[in-house]
Backbone as numpy.savetxt, mean C-alpha at the origin, in Angstrom:
# Nx Ny Nz CAx CAy CAz Cx Cy Cz
-25.98 -2.78 -7.51 -25.12 -2.27 -7.00 -24.01 -1.52 -7.91
-23.34 -0.55 -7.23 -23.15 0.69 -8.21 -21.93 0.34 -7.97
-21.15 0.93 -9.18 -19.42 0.71 -9.29 -18.48 1.10 -7.93
-18.76 1.92 -7.65 -18.33 2.59 -6.29 -18.10 1.75 -5.23
-19.46 1.09 -4.95 -19.99 0.00 -4.20 -18.94 -1.28 -4.14
-18.68 -1.32 -5.46 -18.63 -2.64 -5.91 -16.94 -2.73 -5.60
-16.26 -1.64 -6.04 -14.54 -1.32 -5.68 -14.53 -1.27 -4.04
-15.39 -0.70 -3.15 -15.06 -0.54 -2.20 -14.87 -2.14 -1.75
-15.73 -3.45 -2.04 -15.71 -4.60 -1.45 -14.91 -5.23 -1.71
-14.24 -5.10 -3.45 -13.21 -5.50 -3.75 -11.76 -5.26 -3.45
-12.13 -3.94 -2.98 -10.63 -3.33 -2.40 -10.46 -4.27 -0.81
-11.60 -3.44 -0.27 -11.79 -4.35 1.03 -10.71 -3.75 1.78
-10.19 -2.26 1.28 -9.28 -0.99 2.21 -10.16 -0.79 3.60
-9.44 -0.58 4.57 -10.26 -0.03 6.06 -10.16 1.63 6.07
-10.98 1.77 6.59 -11.48 3.56 6.82 -11.18 4.79 5.62
-11.96 4.15 4.29 -11.81 4.53 3.30 -13.50 4.69 2.47
-13.70 5.24 1.94 -15.02 5.34 0.99 -14.21 5.32 -0.33
-14.96 4.67 -0.97 -14.80 4.99 -2.69 -15.32 6.18 -3.60
-14.69 6.91 -3.97 -15.46 8.12 -4.35 -15.67 7.86 -5.70
-14.81 7.08 -6.61 -14.66 7.43 -7.87 -13.71 6.24 -8.34
-14.08 5.73 -9.79 -13.71 5.08 -10.69 -13.73 5.72 -12.12
-12.17 5.49 -12.38 -11.73 5.66 -13.94 -11.08 4.69 -14.69
-11.89 4.25 -15.83 -11.14 3.29 -16.09 -10.43 3.71 -17.63
-8.99 3.42 -17.45 -8.45 3.83 -18.40 -7.57 2.80 -19.44
-7.44 2.79 -20.66 -7.04 1.80 -21.65 -5.89 0.66 -20.44
-4.83 1.05 -19.84 -4.03 0.02 -19.53 -4.09 0.26 -17.73
-4.98 1.18 -17.09 -5.37 1.26 -15.59 -6.27 1.34 -15.12
-6.63 1.46 -14.21 -7.90 1.77 -13.42 -7.52 2.86 -12.62
-8.16 3.74 -12.25 -7.98 5.07 -10.96 -8.57 4.63 -10.51
-8.88 4.54 -8.99 -9.71 4.50 -7.78 -9.49 5.66 -6.83
-10.61 6.62 -6.80 -10.28 7.77 -6.31 -10.91 7.39 -4.26
-10.36 7.26 -3.58 -10.75 7.51 -2.25 -10.32 8.52 -1.30
-11.84 8.84 -0.56 -11.68 9.48 0.96 -11.85 9.11 1.91
-10.58 9.21 2.93 -10.55 8.82 4.25 -11.67 9.05 5.12
-12.16 8.48 5.96 -13.15 8.36 6.74 -12.77 9.13 8.29
-11.18 8.49 8.64 -11.16 9.25 10.12 -11.33 10.80 9.94
-11.35 11.08 11.19 -11.39 12.84 11.77 -10.12 12.83 12.11
-9.47 12.23 12.59 -7.73 12.45 13.17 -7.18 12.11 12.03
-6.16 12.59 12.09 -4.86 12.58 11.36 -3.57 11.95 12.15
-2.83 10.88 12.42 -1.90 10.36 12.69 -0.93 10.26 11.78
0.77 10.73 12.62 1.95 10.72 11.95 2.18 8.99 11.88
2.93 9.13 10.65 3.26 7.95 10.34 4.49 7.13 11.25
5.19 8.21 11.31 6.20 7.82 12.27 6.19 7.63 13.71
5.06 8.08 14.49 5.50 8.28 15.56 3.79 7.98 16.27
3.38 7.94 15.41 1.97 7.10 15.70 0.83 8.40 16.22
1.56 9.99 16.39 0.91 11.27 17.31 -0.25 11.30 16.53
-1.45 11.44 16.82 -3.10 11.57 16.24 -3.53 13.10 17.18
-4.55 13.81 16.12 -4.97 14.86 16.41 -6.10 14.89 15.57
-6.81 16.13 15.60 -8.14 16.44 14.97 -7.20 18.09 13.82
-6.27 18.19 14.36 -6.02 19.67 13.98 -5.23 19.41 12.62
-5.37 20.01 11.36 -5.02 19.97 10.63 -3.86 21.25 10.18
-2.76 20.80 9.60 -1.53 21.91 8.96 -2.33 22.36 8.06
-2.57 21.51 7.02 -3.17 22.37 5.66 -3.76 20.95 4.82
-4.39 21.16 3.47 -4.47 20.10 2.74 -3.65 19.93 1.41
-2.73 19.14 1.21 -2.07 18.77 0.25 -3.00 18.98 -1.18
-1.41 19.74 -2.17 -2.36 19.99 -3.62 -2.70 18.85 -4.60
-1.68 17.61 -4.38 -1.54 16.89 -5.03 -1.89 15.48 -4.28
-2.85 15.13 -5.24 -3.24 13.53 -4.39 -2.34 12.68 -4.98
-2.24 11.77 -3.39 -1.24 10.56 -3.47 -1.89 9.45 -4.40
-0.71 8.53 -4.75 -1.51 7.40 -5.35 -0.30 6.14 -4.71
-0.85 4.96 -5.06 -0.15 3.60 -4.82 -0.48 3.11 -5.57
0.21 2.10 -5.69 0.09 0.97 -6.45 -0.85 -0.45 -6.11
-2.13 -0.55 -6.59 -2.47 -1.89 -6.10 -2.40 -3.39 -6.64
-2.68 -4.17 -6.29 -2.82 -5.58 -7.35 -3.42 -5.33 -8.04
-2.72 -6.37 -9.04 -3.72 -6.09 -10.66 -5.23 -6.55 -10.70
-5.94 -5.87 -11.44 -7.08 -6.74 -11.63 -7.27 -7.31 -13.20
-7.01 -8.60 -13.40 -6.86 -9.07 -14.69 -5.69 -8.56 -15.80
-6.03 -7.42 -16.59 -4.73 -7.22 -16.89 -4.56 -5.80 -17.02
-5.13 -5.02 -16.02 -5.58 -3.85 -15.61 -4.65 -3.50 -14.61
-3.53 -2.39 -14.26 -2.96 -2.20 -13.50 -4.04 -1.13 -12.49
-3.94 -1.40 -11.32 -4.65 -0.36 -10.09 -4.02 0.36 -9.84
-4.77 1.80 -9.69 -3.67 2.82 -8.67 -5.03 3.36 -8.00
-4.78 3.30 -6.72 -5.37 3.80 -5.34 -5.25 5.33 -5.59
-6.02 6.35 -5.28 -5.73 7.65 -5.00 -6.67 8.27 -4.06
-5.99 8.90 -3.22 -6.13 10.11 -2.38 -5.93 11.32 -2.21
-6.87 12.61 -1.80 -6.25 13.63 -1.06 -5.87 13.50 0.01
-4.48 13.73 0.86 -3.95 13.91 2.04 -3.65 15.02 2.57
-4.28 14.88 4.19 -4.16 16.14 4.50 -2.54 16.27 5.55
-1.97 17.32 5.71 -0.57 17.51 6.48 -1.36 17.69 8.09
-0.39 17.37 9.21 -0.60 17.57 10.28 0.74 18.17 11.27
1.05 18.88 12.01 1.94 19.48 13.06 2.34 17.77 13.85
3.55 17.37 13.75 3.68 16.55 14.34 4.96 17.02 15.65
4.59 16.93 17.16 5.47 17.58 17.71 7.23 16.95 17.92
7.31 15.97 17.38 8.29 15.32 17.16 8.86 15.40 15.89
8.31 15.01 14.51 8.40 15.19 13.46 8.41 16.48 12.29
7.34 17.66 13.08 7.36 18.61 12.30 5.79 18.30 11.45
5.70 18.93 10.32 4.70 19.09 9.14 5.13 17.57 8.46
4.16 16.96 8.82 4.45 15.45 7.98 2.95 14.98 7.11
2.85 14.38 5.87 1.48 13.76 5.75 1.03 13.01 6.36
-0.29 12.85 6.63 -1.14 11.93 7.71 -0.71 10.59 7.14
-0.75 9.52 7.96 -0.70 7.93 7.47 -1.95 7.58 7.16
-1.46 6.56 6.60 -3.01 5.46 5.53 -2.53 4.66 6.06
-4.00 3.80 6.62 -3.80 2.26 7.08 -3.13 1.29 6.43
-3.46 1.59 4.66 -3.69 0.38 3.40 -2.23 0.84 3.26
-1.38 1.35 3.84 0.04 1.57 2.98 1.24 1.93 4.49
2.24 1.54 3.87 3.31 1.78 4.88 3.63 3.61 4.77
4.76 3.70 5.86 4.69 5.38 5.65 6.19 5.25 4.47
5.78 6.20 3.42 6.71 6.37 2.50 6.70 5.82 1.07
5.87 4.37 1.58 5.84 3.43 0.16 5.00 3.93 -0.83
5.20 3.95 -2.30 3.81 4.21 -3.33 3.34 2.84 -3.40
3.32 1.30 -2.70 2.81 0.24 -2.87 1.25 0.42 -2.25
0.45 -0.26 -2.25 -0.32 -0.49 -1.16 0.26 -1.78 -0.33
-0.15 -2.32 0.60 0.71 -3.29 1.57 -0.16 -4.69 1.30
-1.15 -4.66 0.85 -1.40 -6.06 -0.14 -0.41 -6.35 -1.17
-0.21 -4.87 -2.08 0.96 -5.27 -3.14 2.34 -5.99 -3.10
2.72 -5.14 -1.64 4.21 -5.16 -1.35 4.38 -6.80 -0.37
3.09 -6.54 0.10 3.61 -8.24 0.65 3.41 -9.40 -0.59
2.54 -9.04 -1.14 2.60 -10.40 -2.25 3.96 -10.70 -2.92
4.31 -9.08 -3.06 5.99 -8.86 -3.88 6.51 -9.52 -2.97
6.93 -9.42 -2.03 7.95 -9.65 -0.67 7.73 -11.14 -0.38
6.29 -11.91 -0.50 6.16 -13.18 -0.35 6.79 -14.10 -1.98
6.51 -13.10 -3.10 6.99 -14.06 -4.53 8.62 -13.86 -4.47
9.02 -13.00 -3.85 10.59 -12.96 -4.05 11.21 -13.86 -3.19
10.49 -14.16 -2.61 10.97 -15.18 -1.37 10.78 -16.87 -2.20
9.77 -17.14 -3.16 9.46 -18.20 -3.36 10.19 -18.20 -5.04
9.98 -17.27 -5.60 10.23 -17.42 -7.30 11.35 -16.71 -7.65
12.00 -17.00 -8.86 13.25 -16.06 -9.53 13.06 -14.49 -9.87
13.65 -13.94 -9.91 13.73 -12.45 -9.95 13.30 -11.91 -11.44
13.40 -12.72 -12.24 13.14 -12.27 -13.39 11.51 -12.92 -13.80
11.47 -13.70 -12.97 9.72 -14.14 -13.37 8.95 -12.87 -12.54
9.08 -12.94 -11.39 8.78 -11.71 -10.64 8.71 -10.34 -11.15
10.06 -10.12 -11.88 9.73 -8.91 -12.42 8.63 -8.65 -13.60
8.69 -10.00 -14.14 7.64 -9.70 -15.04 6.11 -9.58 -14.58
5.71 -10.75 -13.78 4.51 -10.95 -13.23 4.04 -9.57 -12.39
4.84 -8.96 -11.87 4.25 -7.68 -11.25 4.92 -6.36 -11.75
5.46 -6.15 -12.99 5.55 -5.06 -13.53 6.69 -4.34 -13.06
7.69 -4.85 -12.55 8.24 -4.12 -11.62 9.87 -3.87 -12.70
10.61 -2.70 -11.93 12.18 -2.37 -12.85 12.58 -3.62 -12.60
12.87 -3.80 -11.15 14.09 -4.77 -10.69 13.88 -5.29 -9.36
14.34 -6.29 -9.18 13.88 -6.50 -7.76 15.16 -7.31 -6.86
15.87 -6.94 -5.87 16.73 -7.14 -5.02 16.28 -8.13 -3.72
17.07 -9.09 -4.07 16.34 -10.17 -2.74 16.53 -9.69 -1.63
17.84 -9.05 -1.54 18.52 -8.50 -0.33 19.71 -7.44 0.03
19.35 -6.30 0.31 20.28 -5.56 0.07 21.60 -5.72 0.65
22.71 -5.38 0.91 23.68 -5.22 2.07 23.23 -4.38 3.42
23.52 -4.88 4.53 22.80 -3.93 5.67 21.64 -3.53 5.86
20.84 -4.38 4.92 19.15 -4.13 5.14 18.57 -4.62 6.19
19.46 -5.87 6.88 18.65 -6.85 7.64 17.76 -8.08 7.20
17.60 -8.31 6.00 16.80 -8.93 6.05 15.57 -8.35 5.19
15.79 -7.08 4.48 14.76 -6.38 3.70 14.92 -7.15 2.16
13.79 -6.67 1.60 13.50 -7.01 -0.16 12.81 -5.72 -0.58
13.96 -5.38 -1.63 13.75 -4.49 -1.97 12.93 -4.49 -3.64
12.08 -3.59 -3.35 11.28 -3.55 -4.78 11.36 -2.45 -5.78
11.45 -2.41 -6.54 11.77 -1.28 -7.36 10.65 -1.09 -8.43
9.80 0.08 -8.79 8.96 -0.10 -9.84 9.69 1.69 -10.10
9.20 1.55 -11.58 10.28 2.93 -12.14 9.86 4.11 -10.86
10.89 4.49 -10.69 11.07 6.12 -10.04 10.75 5.63 -8.61
10.53 4.45 -8.39 10.14 4.33 -6.91 10.75 2.96 -6.27
11.40 3.06 -5.10 11.77 1.88 -4.32 11.38 2.00 -3.05
10.85 0.56 -2.62 10.51 0.53 -1.07 11.33 -0.77 -0.53
11.66 -0.62 0.60 12.34 -1.57 1.61 10.81 -2.28 1.90
10.91 -3.41 1.68 9.62 -4.52 2.81 10.55 -5.41 3.90
10.45 -5.30 5.23 11.30 -6.23 6.09 10.56 -7.49 5.64
11.56 -8.08 5.27 11.38 -9.76 4.75 10.58 -10.30 6.25
10.89 -10.15 7.61 10.61 -11.02 8.87 9.02 -10.57 8.99
8.78 -9.43 8.91 6.98 -9.02 8.64 6.42 -9.28 7.94
6.77 -9.73 6.41 5.72 -10.12 5.93 5.70 -11.70 5.66
6.69 -11.97 5.99 6.62 -13.79 6.42 6.16 -14.05 7.92
5.98 -13.50 8.79 5.10 -13.36 9.84 3.43 -12.89 9.35
3.38 -12.10 8.84 1.87 -11.76 8.13 1.13 -13.23 7.63
2.26 -13.72 7.03 1.81 -14.74 6.12 1.40 -16.06 6.97
3.01 -16.38 8.10 2.17 -17.39 8.77 0.83 -17.29 9.35
0.48 -16.05 10.14 -0.71 -15.75 10.38 -1.57 -16.07 9.51
-1.88 -15.53 8.65 -2.60 -15.85 7.57 -2.64 -17.09 7.67
-2.00 -18.00 7.12 -2.19 -19.20 6.94 -2.43 -20.42 8.50
-2.20 -20.18 9.37 -2.65 -20.31 11.01 -4.14 -20.09 10.82
-4.68 -18.73 10.44 -5.98 -18.78 10.44 -7.12 -19.71 9.69
-6.31 -19.76 8.28 -7.09 -20.71 7.20 -6.89 -22.42 7.84
-6.03 -22.42 8.58 -6.08 -23.87 9.41 -7.15 -24.28 10.16
-7.36 -22.98 11.16 -8.11 -23.06 12.19 -9.57 -22.96 11.86
-10.05 -22.24 10.29 -11.30 -21.96 10.15 -11.52 -23.51 9.30
-10.76 -24.21 8.69 -11.22 -25.66 8.36 -11.48 -26.67 9.45
-10.74 -26.07 10.59 -11.49 -26.95 11.57 -12.66 -27.19 12.27
């Protein structure tokens, strides 16, 4: 089994193919290629096969760490023309719109923010700061990584974790 195949199975991200893995001293960079031919607007869900152009800079997201290496997922994204929102970068299944984190990383940090203190969470995840709830955010958890802020809906995270726990209980029966 090759390195790219191993990382494809390890990451378990839908709709992508691993094309390259770059091992660096403090992090690993996994380059992906999206398999979908249809582009989807991340805000409205509008989909089309026509692209506006290809972004010149690859997008990157922080994923769950592997041992002591920080894992970064990178992909070249296309842009589409949405009738509602204009020109937008295509949506990706494994991340929320506008986030610099994969869903797995954001969900884990969001869940940990409800169960452990902020200092321990910040050290464990390598975050700059964690604010449990912002005023006016309706139960959202703010996750801050250097130069990035992402607000994850706490109710959505807890609902997904509850569904996972139910699936695990059902599989034990």
